[in-house]
C-alpha positions in Angstrom: 0.0 0.0 0.0 1.3 3.4 -0.9 1.9 5.7 2.2 -0.9 8.2 2.7 -3.2 6.6 0.2 -5.7 4.8 2.5 -8.3 7.4 1.8 -8.6 6.3 -1.8 -9.6 2.7 -0.8 -13.2 1.3 -1.1 -15.3 1.6 2.1 -14.9 -1.9 3.5 -11.2 -2.1 2.6 -10.6 1.3 4.1 -12.2 0.3 7.3 -10.1 -2.8 7.5 -6.9 -0.9 6.8 -7.8 1.7 9.5 -8.5 -1.1 12.0 -5.1 -2.7 11.3 -3.4 0.6 11.7 -5.0 1.2 15.0 -4.1 -2.3 16.1 -0.5 -1.6 15.2 -0.6 1.6 17.3 -1.4 -0.5 20.3 1.9 -2.5 20.0 0.0 -5.6 21.0 3.0 -7.7 22.3 4.3 -4.9 24.4 0.9 -3.9 25.8 0.1 -7.6 26.4 3.3 -8.0 28.4 2.4 -4.9 30.5 -1.1 -6.2 31.2 0.3 -9.7 32.0 2.7 -8.1 34.5 -0.3 -6.3 36.1 -2.2 -9.6 36.3 0.9 -11.3 37.7 1.1 -8.8 40.6 -2.6 -9.0 41.3 -2.6 -12.8 41.5 0.6 -13.0 43.5 -0.9 -10.6 46.1 -4.5 -12.0 46.2 -5.3 -14.5 49.0 -8.4 -15.4 46.9 -8.6 -14.4 43.2 -11.6 -12.3 42.1 -11.5 -13.3 38.4 -13.6 -10.4 37.3 -11.4 -7.9 39.0 -8.4 -9.7 37.5 -9.9 -9.2 34.0 -10.5 -5.5 34.7 -6.9 -5.1 35.9 -5.6 -6.9 32.8 -7.8 -4.8 30.5 -7.1 -1.5 32.2 -3.4 -2.2 32.1 -3.6 -3.1 28.4 -5.5 0.1 27.5 -3.2 2.4 29.5 -0.2 0.8 27.8 -1.9 1.3 24.4 -2.4 5.0 25.3 1.2 5.4 26.4 2.8 3.8 23.3 0.4 5.7 21.0 1.4 9.0 22.6 5.1 7.9 22.2 4.5 7.3 18.5 2.8 10.7 18.1 5.7 12.5 19.7 8.3 10.5 17.7 6.4 10.5 14.3 9.1 12.4 12.5 11.9 10.5 14.1 10.3 7.2 13.2 10.6 8.1 9.6 14.4 8.1 10.0 14.7 4.5 11.3 14.3 1.3 9.4 12.7 -0.5 12.3 9.9 2.1 12.6 9.4 3.8 9.2 6.4 1.5 8.4 4.4 2.4 11.5 1.0 3.9 11.0 2.0 7.6 11.5 5.2 7.7 9.4 3.3 6.0 6.5 0.3 8.4 7.0 -2.1 5.5 7.3 -3.3 7.4 10.3 -3.2 11.1 11.0 -1.9 12.6 14.2 -5.4 13.7 15.0 -6.8 10.2 14.6 -3.9 8.8 16.8 -4.5 11.5 19.4 -8.2 10.7 19.6 -7.4 7.0 19.9 -4.9 7.5 22.7 -7.4 9.6 24.6 -10.1 7.0 24.2 -7.7 4.2 25.4 -6.6 6.4 28.3 -10.1 7.3 29.5 -11.3 3.7 29.1 -8.3 2.3 31.0 -8.5 4.9 33.9 -12.3 4.4 34.1 -11.8 0.6 34.6 -9.2 1.1 37.2 -11.2 3.7 39.1 -14.3 1.5 39.0 -12.7 -1.8 39.9 -9.5 -1.2 41.9 -8.6 1.7 44.1 -7.3 5.3 44.0 -3.7 4.3 44.7 -3.6 1.9 41.7 -5.2 4.5 39.5 -2.8 7.2 40.5 0.2 5.0 40.0 -1.1 4.0 36.6 -1.4 7.7 35.5 2.1 8.3 36.9 3.4 5.4 34.8 1.8 6.8 31.7 3.1 10.3 32.3 6.7 9.1 33.0 6.8 6.9 29.9 5.1 9.3 27.4 6.3 12.7 28.5 9.6 12.1 30.4 11.2 9.0 29.1 10.3 9.7 25.4 12.0 13.1 25.1 14.9 12.0 27.3 15.9 9.3 24.7 17.6 12.0 22.8 19.3 13.5 25.8 21.3 10.6 27.2 21.3 7.2 29.0 19.4 8.8 32.0 16.4 7.9 29.8 16.9 4.2 30.6 16.8 4.9 34.3 13.6 6.9 34.0 12.0 4.4 31.5 12.8 1.6 33.9 10.3 3.1 36.5 7.1 2.9 34.4 8.5 -0.4 32.9 8.7 -1.9 36.4 5.4 -0.5 37.7 2.9 -3.0 36.2 3.4 -5.8 38.8 3.3 -3.2 41.6 0.1 -1.9 40.2 -1.4 -5.4 40.2 -0.3 -5.8 43.8 -1.9 -2.5 44.9 -5.0 -3.4 43.0 -5.3 -6.5 45.2 -4.2 -5.0 48.5 -4.6 -1.2 48.3 -1.1 -0.7 49.7 2.6 -0.6 48.7 4.2 -3.2 50.9 7.8 -4.5 51.0 6.6 -7.5 48.9 5.3 -5.1 46.3 8.7 -3.3 46.2 10.4 -6.7 45.8 8.5 -7.6 42.6 8.9 -3.9 41.4 12.7 -4.2 42.1 13.1 -7.4 40.1 11.4 -5.9 37.0 13.3 -2.6 37.5 16.7 -4.2 37.5 15.7 -6.4 34.5 15.0 -3.3 32.5 18.7 -2.3 32.2 20.2 -5.3 30.4 16.9 -5.5 28.4 17.1 -1.9 27.3 20.8 -1.8 26.7 20.8 -5.1 24.6 18.1 -3.6 22.4 20.0 -0.3 22.1 23.2 -2.3 21.2 21.3 -4.2 18.5 19.5 -1.1 17.1 22.4 1.3 17.6 22.7 2.3 13.9 19.0 3.0 13.7 18.9 4.8 17.0 21.8 7.1 15.9 19.7 8.2 12.9 17.1 9.5 15.3 19.6 10.9 17.8 18.7 8.4 20.5 21.4 8.0 23.2 20.5 5.0 25.4 23.8 3.1 25.8 25.8 3.9 28.9 29.6 4.7 29.0 29.4 7.5 26.5 27.0 5.7 24.2 29.6 3.2 22.9 29.2 -0.5 22.1 32.4 -1.3 24.1 33.6 -3.4 27.0 32.4 -0.9 29.6 28.9 -1.1 28.3 29.1 -4.9 28.2 30.3 -5.0 31.8 27.4 -2.8 32.9 25.0 -5.2 31.2 26.7 -8.1 33.0 26.5 -6.3 36.4 22.8 -5.6 36.2 22.1 -9.2 35.0 24.2 -10.6 37.9 22.0 -8.6 40.4 19.0 -10.5 39.1 20.3 -13.8 40.5 20.0 -12.8 44.2 17.0 -10.6 43.6 15.1 -13.6 42.1 15.4 -15.3 45.5 13.8 -12.5 47.4 10.1 -13.6 46.9 10.9 -17.0 48.4 13.0 -15.4 51.2 10.1 -13.2 52.2 7.5 -15.9 52.0 5.8 -14.6 48.9 6.5 -17.8 47.0 8.3 -21.1 47.6 11.4 -23.1 46.9 10.5 -24.3 43.4 10.2 -20.8 41.9 13.5 -19.8 43.7 15.2 -22.7 41.8 13.6 -21.6 38.5 14.6 -18.0 39.0 18.1 -18.9 39.9 18.6 -21.2 36.9 17.1 -18.5 34.6 19.2 -15.8 36.2 22.4 -17.8 35.8 21.6 -18.6 32.2 20.8 -15.0 31.5 24.0 -13.9 33.3 26.1 -16.4 31.3 25.0 -14.8 28.0 26.7 -11.6 28.9 30.2 -13.1 28.8 29.9 -13.7 25.1 29.2 -10.0 24.6 32.2 -9.0 26.7 34.4 -11.3 24.6 33.2 -10.5 21.1 31.2 -7.2 21.4 29.3 -8.3 18.3 25.6 -7.8 17.4 24.9 -11.6 17.6 25.9 -11.7 21.2 23.7 -8.7 22.0 20.8 -10.3 20.2 21.1 -13.4 22.5 20.9 -11.2 25.5 17.9 -9.3 24.1 16.0 -12.6 23.4 17.2 -13.9 26.8 15.7 -10.9 28.5 12.4 -11.5 26.7 12.3 -15.1 28.0 13.6 -14.4 31.5 10.8 -12.3 32.8 7.7 -14.2 31.8 9.3 -17.6 32.7 10.2 -16.4 36.2 6.8 -14.7 36.7 5.0 -17.8 35.7 7.1 -19.8 38.1 6.3 -17.5 40.9 2.6 -17.8 40.1 2.6 -21.6 39.9 4.6 -21.8 43.1 2.1 -19.5 44.9 -1.0 -21.2 43.5 
């Protein structure tokens, strides 16, 4: 399809093209992982699961994530045109206008907040709004400033399980901070591996996410290794504080050690293939460990 030519399509075809474009705006896989983490925190904290409330937490988290990533794409529309990985998104290709994307983000935001207000509590709703604001309006512009963006982005990135916990309990406890902390530390090797792999594209848009002066060097690889190493003892904290049991501690340790082991290849070679392995390892680590915690708790 030629960019910007959706208006010339027949009615049914146009509606389908628009629907697909809106679906792309949501970034389904990312938004699903966010809502899964919200559900994870809720189930982990609930002595008895209310399945309807769980569904509302999941849906509210998904909609708020959709609103956040849509706002991100609106702000970065012109930058997305510069990068190979993003130039086919709905806004750079003009399959959707900025006005259409803005209305869509507002609808997702209002719907998500309404669900959380109605079926959770004020603390969860407030933290959800804070997460959206940090991601969309602080992290997004900071990506062109420097690696501080990764620290800021790690906060909304780690809030979903905490939001689920507060939805179930109405309070931020030390247990909630533990599951927040695990996901917070995980963000650093995850973000930096992606930034290493996409470095050439990111430079086209002026994104500065790698540490150590933004270089793909040994110092950056060591920092990735250090944060990955921290995940090993942190993965034991849920069992240590009685949130989960021994089985999940074993799974978390094995996953943490395997994730950690991948970083040595990057330190030796410094090549893209090694960074790709860390990136895919990070995508596997979090859901596997979270599922292990849930199964152990249930």
